[in-house]
TITORTOR-136273 format. One record per residue: x, y, z of N, C-alpha, C in turn; residue in one letter. Coordinates in steps of 0.02 Angstrom, whole numbers, plus 32768, in hexadecimal, padded with zeros to 4 digits. Atoms other than C-alpha are relative to their C-alpha. Layout:
XYZXYZXYZA ...
% end
This chain:
803E8005802424CD0D1009207FE67FB88006M 801E80417FF624560C8009407FE97FE37FBDK 80138022803E24270BFF08BD7FB980127FEBI 80447FEC801023700C3108C87FFF80427FDBK 7FFB7FC08022239E0CE20896801E7FF87FBAE 7FE1800C8041240B0CA008097FD07FE27FCEM 80308020802C237F0C3707C17FCE80327FE3R 802E7FCC801723150CD507AE801E802C7FCAE 7FDE7FD6803223970D26073C7FFB7FE17FBBL 8000801B8044238F0D15067E80457FE37FEFP 7FC28024801324140CAB06278039802F7FEFV 7FCA7FD2801424740D3C05DC801E8024803CN 7FE57FE07FC324840D8F068780287FCE8029E 7FD980337FDD24BD0CEB06D480457FF87FE1L 7FBF8007802225460CDD0651802C803D800EK 7FDA7FC47FEF25790D910675801C7FFC8047G 7FE980077FBA25820D6E072F80377FCC8005R 7FCD8034800025E60CD0070C8044801D7FECL 7FC27FE0801526690D3706B0801B802E8037E 7FEB7FD47FC9266B0DB6073E80207FD98039D 7FE480297FCA26880D2E07BF80437FE27FEDF 7FC0801C801727120CE00756803780358003K 7FD07FC97FFC27680D8907498013800E8049D 7FF37FF47FB827560DA30805802C7FCA801DE 7FD780377FE7279E0CF70827804880077FE9L 7FBC7FF6801928340D1D07B9802380378029A 7FE37FC97FD928510DC1081780107FE98047N 7FF480187FBC28400D6A08BF803C7FD18002L 7FC6802C800228BE0CE6088C804180277FF8N 7FC57FD5800629390D6E0859801080208043I 7FF67FE37FBE291F0DC40900801B7FCD8031Q 7FE980357FD429390D1E0958804A7FF27FF4K 7FBA8010800F29DD0CFF08FF803080388015S 7FD67FC87FEB2A1E0DAC092C7FF68011804AT 800D7FF87FB929E10D9B09E17FDD80428011H 80267FC27FF5296A0E2F09D27FB67FF1800BQ 804680137FFB28C80DCE09E97FE680118045L 801C7FEA7FC0285E0E200A717FCF7FCD801CA 8034802F7FE927D30D9E0A7980087FBD7FDBN 7FF480408023280D0CEC0A4D7FC17FD77FF5P 803D80278009275E0CA40A617FD980167FC2S 80237FE7803D27250D0D09CC800E7FD17FC5R 7FF0802E8036277E0C9109587FCE7FC77FFFI 802F80387FFA27100C0409977FB980157FEAH 80427FE8801126720C6C09837FF9800A7FB5I 80027FF48048269D0C9F08D17FFF7FBD7FDAV 80008042802026C40BEA08A17FBC7FDF8004K 8043801C7FF7261C0BB308E77FCE80217FD0K 802D7FDC802D25C20C3A0883800B7FEA7FB7N 7FF180188044261A0C0207E37FE27FBC7FF6I 801C8044800525E70B4E08047FB480027FFDA 80497FFB800125330B8108267FE780167FBCR 80157FE7804125250BE20784800B7FCA7FCBI 7FF48035803025750B5507217FCC7FC98006N 803280337FF324FB0ADB07707FBC80157FE3C 80407FE6801924640B47074480017FFF7FB3I 7FFC7FFF804924A00B5F06907FFE7FB97FE3L 80028046801724BB0AA3067E7FBA7FE48007R 804680167FF9240B0A8106C07FD6801A7FC7E 80257FE4803823C60AF6063C80127FDB7FBFY 7FE88022803C242F0AA005B77FE17FBA7FF9E 801B8044800023F009F305E87FB47FFF8002L 80497FFC7FFE233C0A2F05F87FE37FEB8043G 801880137FBD23300A0506B17FD38037801CI 80297FC87FEA22ED0AB206D77FFD80337FC7S 800B7FCF803422AF0B42066D802180438013K 7FE17FBF7FF123120BE606607FCC80388002P 80297FC47FFE22C50C8D068A8013802B7FC4T 7FF17FDB803D22B60CF005E97FF7804B8008T 800C7FB87FF822790D980629801580168046E 7FEC7FE57FBF22B60E0706B57FC2801A8025T 80377FE57FD822460E3B07448006804B8005K 80007FB77FFD22130EF1074A7FFC80188047A 
% end
């Protein structure tokens, strides 16, 4: 998911996606430790997505950018 797409999402959906990515990262780390990980590059992608969402949420918190309050139809 690209950062431009993430910026279009409302805050509550961003927080939901953040939790989803954190859960996915935990599952990937478990798979890695048991040597069952099919796609090792997925860990890097998920970490990047978590960082992107945290960055966007922090920008909203500091007032650097304005959050999207409504969803697009």
